[in-house]
C-alpha positions as CSV (number, residue, x, y, z in Angstrom):
1,X,35.5,-1.0,-9.1
2,X,35.0,-4.4,-9.8
3,X,32.5,-4.6,-12.9
4,X,28.9,-6.3,-12.0
5,X,28.8,-7.8,-15.2
6,X,32.1,-9.4,-15.5
7,X,33.5,-12.5,-14.9
8,X,32.5,-14.2,-11.3
9,X,33.7,-17.3,-9.3
10,X,31.8,-20.3,-9.9
11,X,30.1,-19.9,-6.1
12,X,29.4,-16.3,-6.7
13,X,28.1,-16.7,-10.5
14,X,25.2,-18.9,-9.1
15,X,24.2,-16.8,-6.4
16,X,24.2,-14.3,-8.8
17,X,22.0,-16.1,-10.8
18,X,19.3,-17.0,-8.3
19,X,19.3,-13.2,-7.1
20,X,18.7,-12.3,-10.6
21,X,15.3,-15.2,-10.6
22,X,14.4,-13.6,-7.6
23,X,14.4,-10.5,-8.9
24,X,12.9,-11.2,-12.0
25,X,9.6,-12.8,-10.0
26,X,9.9,-10.0,-7.6
27,X,9.3,-7.6,-10.3
28,X,6.1,-8.6,-11.9
29,X,4.8,-10.1,-8.3
30,X,5.9,-6.3,-6.7
31,X,3.1,-4.4,-10.0
32,X,0.6,-6.9,-9.8
33,X,0.1,-7.5,-5.9
34,X,-0.8,-3.8,-5.1
35,X,-3.6,-3.6,-7.0
36,X,-4.4,-7.2,-5.9
37,X,-3.7,-6.1,-2.4
38,X,-6.4,-2.7,-2.8
39,X,-8.9,-5.4,-4.2
40,X,-9.2,-7.5,-1.0
41,X,-9.1,-4.6,1.4
42,X,-12.2,-3.2,-0.7
43,X,-13.9,-6.8,-1.1
44,X,-13.2,-6.6,2.9
45,X,-15.0,-3.5,3.3
46,X,-17.9,-3.8,1.1
47,X,-18.9,-7.1,2.3
48,X,-18.0,-5.1,6.3
49,X,-21.0,-2.8,4.6
50,X,-23.5,-5.3,3.8
51,X,-23.3,-7.9,6.7
52,X,-23.5,-4.9,9.4
53,X,-25.7,-3.0,7.2
54,X,-23.9,-0.1,8.2
55,X,-23.3,3.7,6.6
56,X,-19.3,3.4,6.2
57,X,-16.9,0.8,6.7
58,X,-12.7,1.8,5.8
59,X,-9.3,0.2,6.2
60,X,-6.8,2.5,7.7
61,X,-2.9,1.6,7.4
62,X,-0.2,2.6,9.1
63,X,2.6,4.6,7.1
64,X,5.9,5.8,7.7
65,X,8.3,8.9,7.4
66,X,6.5,10.3,8.5
67,X,4.8,8.0,10.9
68,X,0.5,8.1,10.5
69,X,-2.5,6.1,9.7
70,X,-3.7,6.5,6.2
71,X,-7.0,5.6,4.8
72,X,-6.9,3.1,1.7
73,X,-10.1,1.8,1.4
74,X,-13.9,2.6,2.4
75,X,-17.2,1.6,1.5
76,X,-20.5,2.6,2.3
77,X,-22.9,5.6,1.3
78,X,-20.7,7.7,3.9
79,X,-17.3,6.1,3.3
80,X,-16.0,7.6,-0.2
81,X,-15.0,10.8,1.5
82,X,-12.2,9.3,4.2
83,X,-9.9,8.1,1.5
84,X,-6.8,9.0,1.4
85,X,-7.0,11.3,4.6
86,X,-4.2,10.6,7.0
87,X,-4.6,11.0,10.9
88,X,-1.3,10.7,13.6
89,X,-1.2,6.7,14.7
90,X,-2.3,8.0,18.0
91,X,-4.9,10.7,17.7
92,X,-8.5,10.1,17.5
93,X,-10.8,6.9,17.9
94,X,-8.8,5.1,15.0
95,X,-5.2,6.2,16.5
96,X,-6.5,4.9,20.4
97,X,-7.3,1.2,18.3
98,X,-4.0,1.2,16.3
99,X,-1.7,2.7,19.5
100,X,-2.9,0.0,22.0
101,X,-4.0,-2.9,19.7
102,X,-7.5,-2.5,21.6
103,X,-10.7,-2.8,19.9
104,X,-13.6,-0.5,20.6
105,X,-17.4,-0.3,20.5
106,X,-19.2,3.1,21.3
107,X,-22.8,4.0,21.1
108,X,-22.2,7.8,21.1
109,X,-18.8,8.7,19.9
110,X,-19.7,12.5,20.6
111,X,-19.3,12.3,23.9
112,X,-15.9,10.0,23.7
113,X,-12.8,12.5,24.7
114,X,-11.2,10.4,22.5
115,X,-13.3,11.5,19.5
116,X,-11.4,13.9,16.5
117,X,-14.4,15.7,15.2
118,X,-11.9,17.9,13.2
119,X,-10.8,14.4,11.6
120,X,-14.4,13.4,11.1
121,X,-15.8,16.5,9.7
122,X,-13.0,16.4,6.9
123,X,-14.5,13.5,5.7
124,X,-17.4,15.1,5.5
125,X,-19.7,12.3,7.9
126,X,-19.8,12.9,11.8
127,X,-20.8,9.3,13.1
128,X,-23.6,8.4,16.2
129,X,-21.6,5.3,16.5
130,X,-18.4,3.6,15.7
131,X,-16.8,-0.1,16.1
132,X,-13.1,-0.6,15.1
133,X,-10.1,-3.0,15.6
134,X,-6.6,-3.3,14.7
135,X,-5.7,-5.4,12.0
136,X,-2.3,-7.6,13.7
137,X,0.2,-9.4,11.7
138,X,1.8,-11.3,14.6
139,X,3.3,-9.2,17.0
140,X,2.6,-5.8,15.1
141,X,-0.2,-3.9,13.7
142,X,-0.9,-2.8,10.9
143,X,-3.9,-1.1,10.7
144,X,-7.5,-0.4,11.7
145,X,-10.5,-1.6,10.5
146,X,-13.6,0.1,11.4
147,X,-17.4,0.3,10.9
148,X,-19.7,3.1,11.3
149,X,-23.5,3.8,12.3
150,X,-25.5,0.3,12.0
151,X,-28.5,1.0,10.7
152,X,-30.7,-1.5,12.5
153,X,-29.6,-0.6,15.8
154,X,-27.7,2.3,18.3
155,X,-24.9,0.0,19.4
156,X,-22.1,-2.9,18.2
157,X,-22.8,-5.6,20.3
158,X,-20.2,-8.3,21.7
159,X,-21.2,-10.3,17.9
160,X,-20.5,-7.6,16.3
161,X,-17.2,-7.2,17.3
162,X,-16.7,-10.4,16.8
163,X,-17.4,-10.5,13.6
164,X,-15.7,-7.6,12.9
165,X,-12.4,-9.3,14.0
166,X,-12.8,-12.3,12.1
167,X,-12.6,-9.4,8.8
168,X,-9.5,-7.8,11.1
169,X,-7.4,-10.7,10.6
170,X,-7.8,-11.9,6.6
171,X,-7.4,-8.0,6.2
172,X,-3.9,-8.5,7.9
173,X,-2.9,-11.2,6.3
174,X,-3.3,-9.5,3.2
175,X,-1.5,-6.8,4.0
176,X,1.4,-8.8,5.9
177,X,1.5,-10.9,2.0
178,X,1.8,-7.5,-0.1
179,X,4.4,-6.1,2.1
180,X,7.0,-8.9,1.7
181,X,6.2,-8.9,-1.9
182,X,6.5,-4.6,-1.9
183,X,9.7,-5.1,0.6
184,X,11.7,-7.5,-1.6
185,X,13.1,-5.5,-4.3
186,X,14.9,-3.9,-1.3
187,X,16.4,-7.0,0.0
188,X,17.5,-8.2,-3.6
189,X,18.9,-4.9,-4.0
190,X,20.7,-5.3,-0.2
191,X,21.6,-9.0,-0.7
192,X,23.4,-7.8,-4.2
193,X,25.3,-5.5,-2.6
194,X,27.0,-7.9,0.0
195,X,27.5,-10.3,-2.8
196,X,30.0,-7.5,-4.4
197,X,31.5,-7.4,-1.0
198,X,31.2,-4.0,-0.9
199,X,32.4,-3.4,-4.4
200,X,29.0,-2.5,-6.0
201,X,28.5,1.3,-5.2
202,X,24.7,2.8,-6.2
203,X,25.7,2.7,-10.1
204,X,26.7,-0.5,-10.2
205,X,23.7,-1.5,-8.4
206,X,21.6,0.6,-10.6
207,X,23.2,-1.2,-14.2
208,X,22.5,-4.5,-12.6
209,X,18.8,-3.2,-12.3
210,X,18.5,-1.7,-15.7
211,X,20.4,-4.8,-17.4
212,X,17.9,-7.0,-16.0
213,X,14.5,-4.5,-16.9
214,X,16.0,-4.9,-20.0
215,X,15.8,-8.3,-20.4
216,X,12.4,-8.6,-19.4
217,X,10.8,-6.9,-22.5
218,X,10.9,-9.6,-24.8
219,X,9.5,-7.4,-27.8
220,X,11.6,-4.6,-28.7
221,X,8.4,-3.1,-30.3
222,X,7.0,-2.9,-26.7
223,X,9.8,-2.0,-23.9
224,X,7.4,-2.0,-20.9
225,X,9.8,-3.3,-18.2
226,X,12.5,-0.5,-19.2
227,X,9.8,2.4,-19.2
228,X,8.9,1.7,-15.8
229,X,12.4,1.8,-14.9
230,X,12.3,5.2,-16.3
231,X,9.2,5.9,-14.7
232,X,10.9,4.6,-11.2
233,X,13.3,7.4,-11.2
234,X,10.6,10.4,-11.6
235,X,10.5,10.3,-7.9
236,X,13.7,11.6,-7.1
237,X,12.9,14.8,-9.3
238,X,12.2,18.3,-7.8
239,X,8.5,19.5,-8.7
240,X,9.5,21.8,-11.3
241,X,11.1,19.2,-13.0
242,X,7.9,16.7,-12.2
243,X,5.3,19.1,-13.9
244,X,7.2,19.4,-17.1
245,X,7.6,16.1,-17.3
246,X,4.1,15.8,-16.6
247,X,3.0,18.0,-19.0
248,X,4.7,15.9,-21.4
249,X,2.9,13.1,-20.5
250,X,-0.3,15.0,-21.1
251,X,0.7,15.2,-24.7
252,X,2.0,12.1,-25.8
253,X,-1.1,10.0,-23.6
254,X,-3.2,12.5,-26.0
255,X,-1.9,12.1,-29.2
256,X,-3.3,8.5,-29.8
257,X,-6.9,9.6,-29.1
258,X,-6.5,12.7,-31.3
259,X,-5.1,9.9,-34.2
260,X,-8.0,7.6,-33.7
261,X,-11.0,10.5,-33.5
262,X,-9.5,10.8,-36.7
């Protein structure tokens, strides 16, 4: 197998330098964007609750392996219970909106056969009325924005749905931008493999990524990026091994707190 860190021909070397630079930028962006996405989505549901004077608003995002709609953020007095819950992408009102790409407004949710009462009860709140719109990125639906129970009216109007669609457009843009950044490491990894003309195996690719991460640590006393690389490997551990690592981390994290109390 060719040495991934050894000499390259001029064209390959230039391409590799470009990929290395992209990897550095992507590594930084990937670690900041997820938090930025969540903050932006949170601001959207916060604003939606305020605009409609609603009991709750939430965003459910489509995730794979397995396919599901995962509630990522929520706002309002009755919103908190839904965060973290996932539902099948074809079940319930939110599944209907996602799978059909059609917005919907219901003034009597309980009487609609599409309503999934069991899922609603898991959140701790069963709504009376609901408005939901798909989050569409170009031709693909990536999630659903929904609002529950306007306090000032028993139903959502056409004007309400138009306004909700504006919020949904902003949310879809935020999600699309963040997922481009999230997918960048995979793209770089594939490009590196092709650059090696099939001669770079998984171990060689990992060696390149480790070297790049190490180069991001400018201060030997604070090896942040090297630590990130180690943490990323934890995903491949067995449950028992993860429990051991968690216990060790708890001890390490408690040490500086105990030292400060002395």
